[in-house]
C-alpha positions as CSV (number, residue, x, y, z in Angstrom):
1,X,29.1,15.7,-12.8
2,X,26.6,14.3,-15.5
3,X,28.3,12.4,-18.3
4,X,27.6,12.8,-21.9
5,X,28.1,10.1,-24.5
6,X,30.1,10.8,-27.8
7,X,27.5,11.5,-30.5
8,X,30.1,10.3,-33.1
9,X,29.9,6.4,-33.5
10,X,33.1,4.4,-32.8
11,X,34.5,2.3,-35.5
12,X,33.2,-1.0,-33.7
13,X,29.8,0.4,-32.9
14,X,27.4,-2.5,-32.7
15,X,24.5,-0.7,-34.1
16,X,26.6,0.4,-37.2
17,X,28.1,-3.2,-37.7
18,X,25.2,-5.4,-36.8
19,X,22.1,-3.2,-36.2
20,X,20.4,-4.9,-39.2
21,X,20.4,-8.2,-37.0
22,X,18.2,-6.6,-34.3
23,X,14.5,-8.1,-34.5
24,X,12.5,-5.1,-35.9
25,X,10.1,-3.8,-33.3
26,X,12.0,-5.0,-30.5
27,X,12.9,-2.9,-27.4
28,X,16.6,-3.5,-28.3
29,X,16.1,-1.9,-31.7
30,X,13.9,0.9,-30.6
31,X,16.5,2.0,-27.6
32,X,19.4,1.6,-30.2
33,X,17.6,4.3,-32.5
34,X,15.8,6.4,-30.0
35,X,17.2,6.1,-26.6
36,X,18.4,9.8,-26.5
37,X,15.0,10.9,-27.5
38,X,13.3,8.9,-24.9
39,X,15.7,9.7,-22.2
40,X,17.3,13.1,-22.8
41,X,20.2,14.3,-20.6
42,X,18.0,17.1,-19.3
43,X,15.6,14.6,-17.7
44,X,18.4,13.7,-15.3
45,X,20.1,17.2,-14.8
46,X,18.8,17.6,-11.5
47,X,20.6,14.4,-10.1
48,X,24.1,16.1,-10.9
49,X,23.7,19.7,-10.0
50,X,27.5,20.2,-9.6
51,X,29.6,20.7,-12.7
52,X,32.7,19.3,-11.0
53,X,34.1,15.9,-10.5
54,X,34.4,12.7,-12.6
55,X,31.6,12.6,-15.2
56,X,28.9,9.9,-14.6
57,X,27.9,7.3,-17.1
58,X,25.5,9.0,-19.7
59,X,22.0,9.1,-18.4
60,X,20.3,7.6,-21.5
61,X,22.6,4.4,-20.9
62,X,21.7,4.1,-17.4
63,X,18.0,4.4,-18.1
64,X,18.2,2.1,-20.8
65,X,19.9,-0.4,-18.8
66,X,17.4,-0.1,-15.8
67,X,14.7,-0.8,-18.2
68,X,16.2,-3.9,-19.8
69,X,17.3,-5.1,-16.4
70,X,13.7,-5.0,-15.0
71,X,12.3,-6.2,-18.2
72,X,14.5,-9.3,-18.3
73,X,14.9,-10.0,-14.5
74,X,18.6,-9.4,-14.4
75,X,20.6,-8.6,-11.2
76,X,22.9,-5.9,-11.2
77,X,25.9,-8.1,-12.1
78,X,24.0,-9.8,-14.7
79,X,22.9,-6.6,-16.4
80,X,26.4,-5.5,-16.7
81,X,27.5,-8.8,-18.0
82,X,24.8,-8.5,-20.6
83,X,25.9,-4.9,-21.6
84,X,29.4,-6.4,-21.9
85,X,28.9,-9.7,-23.9
86,X,25.3,-9.5,-25.5
87,X,25.4,-7.5,-28.7
88,X,21.7,-6.7,-28.4
89,X,22.4,-4.7,-25.1
90,X,25.5,-3.1,-26.6
91,X,23.4,-1.9,-29.6
92,X,20.6,-0.8,-27.4
93,X,23.1,1.3,-25.2
94,X,25.4,2.7,-27.9
95,X,28.5,0.6,-27.0
96,X,31.2,-0.7,-29.4
97,X,31.9,-4.3,-29.7
98,X,34.9,-4.4,-27.5
99,X,33.3,-1.9,-25.0
100,X,33.3,-2.9,-21.4
101,X,30.6,-2.4,-19.0
102,X,30.7,-0.4,-15.9
103,X,30.9,-1.6,-12.2
104,X,27.5,-3.0,-11.0
105,X,27.6,-0.8,-8.0
106,X,26.9,2.1,-10.5
107,X,23.4,0.7,-10.9
108,X,22.8,0.8,-7.1
109,X,24.3,4.5,-7.0
110,X,21.8,5.7,-9.6
111,X,19.0,4.0,-8.0
112,X,19.9,5.8,-4.7
113,X,20.0,9.1,-6.6
114,X,16.6,8.5,-8.3
115,X,15.1,7.4,-5.0
116,X,16.2,10.7,-3.3
117,X,15.2,13.1,-6.0
118,X,11.9,14.8,-6.6
119,X,11.0,12.5,-9.4
120,X,12.0,9.0,-8.6
121,X,9.8,7.5,-11.2
122,X,10.8,9.6,-13.9
123,X,11.9,6.6,-16.2
124,X,8.2,5.3,-16.0
125,X,7.0,9.0,-16.6
126,X,9.0,9.2,-19.7
127,X,7.5,6.2,-21.3
128,X,4.0,7.4,-20.3
129,X,4.8,10.7,-21.9
130,X,5.5,8.7,-25.1
131,X,2.1,7.0,-24.6
132,X,0.4,10.3,-24.4
133,X,2.2,11.8,-27.3
134,X,1.2,8.9,-29.7
135,X,-2.6,9.6,-28.9
136,X,-3.2,6.0,-28.3
137,X,-5.3,6.7,-25.1
138,X,-7.1,9.7,-26.7
139,X,-10.8,9.6,-25.7
140,X,-10.3,6.2,-23.9
141,X,-11.9,7.2,-20.5
142,X,-12.0,3.5,-19.1
143,X,-9.6,2.3,-16.7
144,X,-9.4,-1.1,-15.1
145,X,-8.0,-1.9,-11.6
146,X,-6.1,-4.9,-10.1
147,X,-3.5,-6.1,-7.9
148,X,-1.2,-9.0,-7.3
149,X,0.8,-10.5,-4.6
150,X,4.8,-10.6,-5.2
151,X,6.9,-13.0,-3.3
152,X,9.4,-11.2,-1.1
153,X,13.3,-11.8,-1.4
154,X,13.9,-13.1,1.9
155,X,13.2,-16.0,3.9
156,X,10.3,-16.2,6.5
157,X,11.7,-16.4,10.0
158,X,10.2,-17.7,13.0
159,X,9.9,-16.0,16.3
160,X,13.1,-17.3,17.9
161,X,15.1,-16.5,14.8
162,X,13.8,-12.9,14.9
163,X,14.5,-12.5,18.6
164,X,17.9,-13.6,18.2
165,X,18.6,-11.4,15.2
166,X,17.1,-8.4,16.8
167,X,19.1,-8.6,19.9
168,X,22.4,-9.0,17.6
169,X,21.4,-6.1,15.5
170,X,21.0,-3.8,18.5
171,X,24.3,-5.0,19.7
172,X,25.8,-4.1,16.3
173,X,24.1,-0.7,15.5
174,X,23.4,1.1,18.8
175,X,26.3,2.9,20.5
176,X,27.4,1.2,23.6
177,X,24.8,-1.6,23.2
178,X,27.4,-4.4,22.7
179,X,28.6,-4.1,26.1
180,X,24.9,-4.2,27.5
181,X,24.1,-7.3,25.6
182,X,27.1,-9.2,27.1
183,X,26.1,-7.8,30.5
184,X,22.2,-7.9,30.5
185,X,21.4,-10.7,28.1
186,X,22.6,-13.8,30.1
187,X,19.3,-15.9,30.2
188,X,19.9,-17.5,26.8
189,X,23.3,-18.8,28.1
190,X,21.8,-20.2,31.2
191,X,19.2,-22.1,29.1
192,X,21.2,-23.2,26.1
193,X,25.0,-22.5,27.1
194,X,25.3,-20.2,24.0
195,X,25.2,-16.6,23.5
196,X,24.5,-13.9,21.0
197,X,27.6,-14.3,19.1
198,X,26.0,-17.1,17.1
199,X,23.4,-16.2,14.5
200,X,21.9,-19.8,14.3
201,X,19.0,-21.3,16.3
202,X,20.1,-22.5,19.8
203,X,20.6,-26.3,20.6
204,X,17.7,-27.5,22.7
205,X,15.2,-30.3,22.6
206,X,12.9,-28.8,20.0
207,X,10.3,-31.7,20.4
208,X,9.7,-30.7,23.9
209,X,7.2,-28.0,24.5
210,X,8.6,-27.1,27.8
211,X,12.1,-26.7,26.5
212,X,10.7,-24.3,23.7
213,X,8.8,-22.4,26.2
214,X,11.8,-22.0,28.5
215,X,13.9,-20.8,25.5
216,X,11.3,-18.1,24.5
217,X,11.0,-16.9,28.0
218,X,14.8,-16.5,28.0
219,X,14.9,-14.5,24.8
220,X,12.0,-12.1,25.5
221,X,13.7,-11.7,29.1
222,X,16.9,-10.9,27.4
223,X,15.2,-8.4,25.2
224,X,13.1,-6.5,27.7
225,X,16.3,-6.4,29.8
226,X,18.4,-4.9,27.1
227,X,15.8,-2.3,26.2
228,X,15.4,-1.4,30.0
229,X,19.3,-1.2,30.2
230,X,19.4,1.2,27.2
231,X,16.7,3.3,28.6
232,X,18.6,3.7,31.9
233,X,22.0,4.2,30.3
234,X,20.7,7.0,28.1
235,X,18.8,8.6,30.8
236,X,22.0,8.9,33.1
237,X,23.9,10.1,30.2
238,X,21.7,12.8,29.1
239,X,19.2,13.4,31.9
240,X,16.2,12.5,29.6
241,X,13.3,10.9,31.4
242,X,12.9,8.7,28.5
243,X,16.2,7.4,27.1
244,X,14.6,5.1,24.5
245,X,12.7,8.2,23.2
246,X,15.7,10.1,22.9
247,X,17.3,7.6,20.9
248,X,14.3,7.1,18.6
249,X,14.3,10.8,17.9
250,X,17.9,10.6,16.6
251,X,16.8,8.3,13.9
252,X,19.1,6.3,11.8
253,X,20.2,2.7,12.2
254,X,20.1,2.9,16.0
255,X,16.5,3.9,16.0
256,X,15.7,1.3,13.5
257,X,17.2,-1.5,15.5
258,X,15.5,-0.5,18.8
259,X,12.1,-0.2,17.1
260,X,12.6,-3.7,15.5
261,X,13.6,-5.3,19.0
262,X,10.7,-4.0,20.5
263,X,8.3,-5.0,17.7
264,X,9.6,-8.5,17.7
265,X,9.5,-8.7,21.5
266,X,5.9,-8.0,21.6
267,X,4.2,-9.2,18.4
268,X,4.6,-12.9,18.6
269,X,4.6,-13.7,22.5
270,X,2.1,-13.7,25.4
271,X,2.5,-14.4,29.0
272,X,2.5,-17.9,29.8
273,X,-0.5,-19.7,31.1
274,X,-1.1,-18.6,34.8
275,X,1.3,-15.7,34.2
276,X,1.0,-11.9,33.8
277,X,4.4,-11.6,32.2
278,X,6.0,-10.0,35.4
279,X,7.6,-13.4,36.4
280,X,9.4,-13.8,33.1
281,X,7.4,-16.5,31.7
282,X,6.3,-16.2,28.3
283,X,5.2,-18.4,25.2
284,X,4.5,-18.1,21.4
285,X,1.1,-16.5,21.2
286,X,-1.8,-18.5,20.1
287,X,-2.8,-15.9,17.3
288,X,-1.1,-13.9,14.7
289,X,-0.6,-10.3,15.2
290,X,-2.6,-8.3,12.5
291,X,0.6,-6.5,11.1
292,X,3.1,-9.2,11.9
293,X,6.5,-8.6,10.6
294,X,7.7,-12.0,9.1
295,X,11.5,-11.2,8.8
296,X,14.1,-9.0,10.5
297,X,16.0,-8.9,7.0
298,X,13.0,-7.2,5.5
299,X,10.7,-5.5,7.9
300,X,8.4,-4.4,5.2
301,X,7.5,-7.9,3.9
302,X,4.0,-9.2,5.2
303,X,1.8,-12.2,5.2
304,X,-0.5,-12.1,2.3
305,X,-3.9,-13.8,1.6
306,X,-5.2,-12.9,-1.9
307,X,-7.6,-15.9,-1.4
308,X,-8.1,-18.5,1.2
309,X,-6.4,-21.1,-0.7
310,X,-3.4,-19.2,-1.7
311,X,-0.9,-17.7,0.9
312,X,2.1,-15.9,0.1
313,X,4.8,-13.7,2.0
314,X,5.9,-10.4,0.2
315,X,4.3,-7.4,-1.4
316,X,1.2,-6.1,-3.3
317,X,1.7,-4.6,-6.7
318,X,-1.3,-2.3,-7.8
319,X,-2.0,-1.5,-11.2
320,X,-4.3,0.8,-13.3
321,X,-4.6,-0.6,-17.0
322,X,-6.4,0.9,-20.0
323,X,-8.4,-2.1,-21.1
324,X,-8.1,-1.5,-24.9
325,X,-4.4,-1.4,-25.2
326,X,-3.3,-3.1,-22.0
327,X,-1.0,-0.1,-21.1
328,X,-0.4,0.4,-17.6
329,X,-1.0,4.1,-16.7
330,X,-0.2,4.0,-12.8
331,X,1.4,1.6,-10.7
332,X,2.4,1.2,-7.0
333,X,3.9,-1.3,-4.6
334,X,2.7,-1.5,-0.9
335,X,2.5,-3.7,1.9
336,X,0.0,-6.5,1.7
337,X,-2.1,-5.6,4.9
338,X,-3.6,-2.5,6.6
339,X,-6.6,-0.5,5.5
340,X,-4.5,2.0,3.8
341,X,-2.9,-0.6,1.6
342,X,-6.2,-2.2,0.5
343,X,-7.0,-2.7,-3.0
344,X,-9.9,0.0,-2.7
345,X,-7.8,2.5,-0.9
346,X,-4.7,2.3,-3.1
347,X,-7.1,2.0,-6.5
348,X,-9.0,5.0,-5.6
349,X,-5.9,7.2,-5.1
350,X,-4.2,5.7,-8.2
351,X,-7.0,6.1,-10.6
352,X,-7.9,9.7,-9.3
353,X,-4.2,10.9,-9.8
354,X,-4.0,9.2,-13.4
355,X,-2.7,12.1,-15.5
356,X,-3.7,10.2,-18.6
357,X,-7.4,10.0,-17.8
358,X,-9.5,13.0,-18.8
359,X,-13.4,12.9,-18.6
360,X,-15.4,14.6,-21.4
361,X,-19.2,15.1,-21.4
362,X,-19.5,12.6,-24.4
363,X,-17.0,9.9,-22.7
364,X,-17.7,9.7,-19.0
365,X,-15.0,7.8,-17.0
366,X,-15.7,4.2,-16.2
367,X,-13.7,2.2,-13.6
368,X,-13.6,-1.4,-13.8
369,X,-12.6,-3.8,-10.9
370,X,-13.5,-7.0,-8.9
371,X,-15.4,-7.0,-5.7
372,X,-12.3,-5.9,-3.7
373,X,-12.6,-2.3,-5.1
374,X,-16.4,-2.0,-4.6
375,X,-16.0,-0.6,-0.9
376,X,-18.5,2.4,0.2
377,X,-15.4,4.7,0.3
378,X,-14.5,4.0,-3.3
379,X,-18.0,4.2,-4.6
380,X,-18.2,7.7,-2.8
381,X,-14.9,8.7,-4.4
382,X,-16.2,7.9,-7.8
383,X,-19.5,9.4,-7.2
384,X,-18.1,12.8,-6.1
385,X,-16.4,12.9,-9.5
386,X,-19.6,11.6,-11.4
387,X,-17.5,8.8,-12.6
388,X,-19.3,5.3,-13.4
389,X,-18.2,2.4,-11.3
390,X,-18.2,-0.9,-13.2
391,X,-17.0,-2.9,-10.0
392,X,-18.3,-6.3,-9.1
393,X,-20.4,-5.8,-5.9
394,X,-19.6,-7.3,-2.8
395,X,-21.6,-10.2,-2.2
396,X,-24.3,-10.1,0.6
397,X,-24.4,-12.8,3.3
398,X,-27.7,-13.5,4.9
399,X,-27.9,-13.9,8.7
400,X,-29.7,-17.1,8.1
401,X,-28.5,-19.3,5.3
402,X,-30.9,-19.0,2.5
403,X,-32.7,-16.1,4.3
404,X,-33.1,-12.7,3.7
405,X,-30.4,-10.2,2.7
406,X,-29.9,-6.7,3.5
407,X,-31.3,-5.7,0.2
408,X,-34.6,-7.3,1.2
409,X,-34.9,-4.4,3.7
410,X,-36.5,-1.1,2.3
411,X,-34.2,1.7,3.0
412,X,-35.6,5.3,3.0
413,X,-32.5,7.6,3.2
414,X,-34.8,10.8,3.4
415,X,-37.0,9.6,6.3
416,X,-34.0,7.6,7.8
417,X,-36.0,4.5,8.3
418,X,-35.4,0.8,7.5
419,X,-38.4,-1.5,6.7
420,X,-38.0,-5.3,7.2
421,X,-39.5,-8.0,4.8
422,X,-42.5,-8.3,7.3
423,X,-43.3,-4.6,7.0
424,X,-42.1,-3.4,10.2
425,X,-40.4,-0.1,10.1
426,X,-37.8,1.4,12.5
427,X,-35.6,4.4,12.6
428,X,-31.7,4.5,11.7
429,X,-29.7,5.7,14.3
430,X,-26.8,8.4,13.9
431,X,-24.4,5.6,13.8
432,X,-26.5,3.4,11.4
433,X,-27.9,1.0,13.9
434,X,-31.5,-0.3,13.4
435,X,-33.1,-2.6,16.1
436,X,-36.3,-4.7,15.6
437,X,-36.1,-6.3,18.7
438,X,-38.9,-7.7,20.4
439,X,-41.1,-7.1,17.4
440,X,-39.5,-10.3,15.7
441,X,-41.0,-12.8,18.5
442,X,-44.0,-13.4,16.8
443,X,-42.9,-12.7,13.3
444,X,-43.6,-15.3,10.7
445,X,-40.7,-14.6,8.8
446,X,-38.3,-15.0,11.7
447,X,-36.7,-18.2,10.9
448,X,-35.6,-16.7,7.4
449,X,-34.4,-13.5,9.0
450,X,-32.6,-14.1,12.3
451,X,-31.7,-16.7,14.9
452,X,-30.9,-13.9,17.5
453,X,-33.0,-14.3,20.9
454,X,-33.5,-10.6,21.2
455,X,-34.4,-10.2,17.4
456,X,-32.8,-8.7,14.3
457,X,-30.4,-5.9,14.4
458,X,-28.9,-4.1,11.4
459,X,-25.9,-1.9,10.8
460,X,-25.9,0.3,7.9
461,X,-22.4,1.4,6.5
462,X,-21.6,5.0,5.9
463,X,-22.2,4.6,2.3
464,X,-25.0,2.1,2.5
465,X,-27.1,3.7,-0.2
466,X,-24.5,4.0,-2.7
467,X,-23.6,0.3,-2.3
468,X,-27.3,-0.6,-2.5
469,X,-27.9,1.3,-5.7
470,X,-24.6,0.0,-7.0
471,X,-25.6,-3.8,-6.5
472,X,-28.9,-2.9,-8.3
473,X,-27.1,-1.4,-11.2
474,X,-24.8,-4.5,-11.5
475,X,-27.8,-6.4,-12.4
476,X,-28.4,-4.6,-15.7
477,X,-27.1,-6.7,-18.6
478,X,-25.3,-3.7,-20.0
479,X,-23.1,-3.4,-16.9
480,X,-22.2,-7.0,-17.0
481,X,-21.6,-6.8,-20.7
482,X,-19.0,-4.1,-20.2
483,X,-17.5,-5.8,-17.2
484,X,-17.0,-9.0,-19.2
485,X,-15.7,-7.3,-22.3
486,X,-13.0,-5.0,-20.6
487,X,-12.2,-6.5,-17.5
488,X,-9.9,-9.6,-18.9
489,X,-7.2,-7.2,-20.3
490,X,-6.1,-6.2,-16.8
491,X,-5.5,-9.8,-16.0
492,X,-3.4,-10.2,-19.1
493,X,-1.4,-7.1,-18.0
494,X,-0.8,-8.7,-14.7
495,X,0.2,-11.8,-16.3
496,X,2.9,-9.8,-18.3
497,X,4.0,-8.2,-15.2
498,X,4.5,-11.2,-13.3
499,X,6.0,-13.5,-15.9
500,X,9.4,-14.4,-14.8
501,X,9.1,-11.7,-12.1
502,X,6.8,-13.1,-9.4
503,X,9.6,-12.6,-6.8
504,X,10.8,-9.0,-6.2
505,X,14.5,-8.5,-6.4
506,X,15.1,-6.2,-3.4
507,X,14.2,-5.6,0.4
508,X,11.8,-3.0,1.4
509,X,8.8,-1.1,-0.1
510,X,10.7,1.9,-1.4
511,X,13.3,-0.2,-3.6
512,X,10.8,-2.6,-4.9
513,X,8.3,0.1,-5.9
514,X,11.1,1.8,-8.0
515,X,11.8,-1.7,-9.5
516,X,7.9,-2.1,-10.3
517,X,7.9,1.2,-11.9
518,X,10.9,0.4,-14.0
519,X,9.5,-3.1,-15.0
520,X,6.2,-1.3,-16.0
521,X,8.1,1.1,-18.1
522,X,9.8,-1.7,-20.1
523,X,6.3,-3.4,-20.5
524,X,4.6,-0.4,-21.7
525,X,7.4,0.3,-24.2
526,X,7.3,-3.2,-25.6
527,X,3.5,-3.1,-25.7
528,X,3.7,0.3,-27.6
529,X,6.0,-1.1,-30.1
530,X,3.4,-4.3,-30.6
531,X,0.9,-1.5,-31.4
532,X,3.2,0.1,-34.0
533,X,5.2,2.8,-32.0
534,X,6.9,4.9,-34.8
535,X,8.3,8.5,-35.2
536,X,6.5,10.6,-37.8
537,X,7.3,14.2,-38.6
538,X,9.4,14.4,-35.4
539,X,6.6,13.1,-33.0
540,X,5.8,9.8,-31.6
541,X,2.9,7.9,-33.4
542,X,1.2,4.7,-33.7
543,X,1.6,3.4,-37.3
């Protein structure tokens, strides 16, 4: 059942004894005075539908600890120790001087309950409601989008380590698989003399390429043999033609372990030179899989390339910021790769579902972002809502260095034609293809247009005309002035977000997304206090 705090202060209540020592305008002082108003018990009532059982820790205490924990980068144990020994934390959470904190696992328990609820981000939403109540965003219809890569909480694993870890996990999590690992996975022992009871790397001559290839072949062979044996075993037991499919449909840890093994056995390896894989010879692939898993400990973590020079492993945090105040109105954490996780795709989803954003005839919505957000789909999404994109356009790359770009060709969307710089007009196909072909042979501008023997070919994207118009609009001095004036604040908000928190504390997208929302809630609260958050006549206001 849901717990409730005693509304009468204890004799040694920290706020009563030393509340005057709290820095005015700090998050600690604010929570000490307003935590119950910010996080009322009814906000969490659905987490404890039963009135039976031992009362939980009061919800306003847990919510305050979660916000402070994410704001100051504490682990669960460190957060509870701070609640026990730091007078500021005690005052913020309503504890007495001699009050002991709860067990650290309580925070894990609450996070699980929040994650399984209909409103997992309610703490962030509660702070956002305060933002709306103050009116600080009234009439502000400009939003800036950005993202940053956050480092994962695990070490990157190479192919050998992942294969061994995946086979060990199947043997541990899939019923009856341990015996099959002993029976079927014998190739590793033949090559190294070791087996899968040891988690570390096998002892081989690692500087010898042939030895490494032999080891990879043994591990892949063991993985494939184990999958085949599991498939046959479940086929015999249940009569299903696809035993692995039956296991996968059951879900849970067994299904996750099998999926992980199948993925690892295929993502980083390829048949050895001169082999088709049927002879059991494999090698490390000479390329990287597009969605390569980098660790079996955290299967959601991915390689990230924010820039060519900066390479990280982890996740991507996306934010929507009101550029005058620096308040984050929407946040989301995703994997770093995949079209559905691109800046433009996630940014469009966030900004169009931002409940703090309301357009008016006198104040149309402006969306700011760098070139990562200026995709055709993003422009089409904003155009459908009559919103103004203030997005840095994607740079055009000419086919010939210093030559013509796509904007040097005249596009007539009504007639469905494209005219080249030399004045030659061709029709645009249904798939956006335009072929000038043999007409380029004697063209005096050929050297500035194409090096293709068969002449210039052009492909127009689905939203080519929107992108062309946007590139032209971006040359307007007013456009550039708005971008330069309001874009920097989102960079500052990103700096606040990552200061002391570049590495995520948990494994997986779901847990770290919850952490990101809690951190954003804490940062928004701190920002509101800096702007002068107060209570006037019983309502939130900015002084």
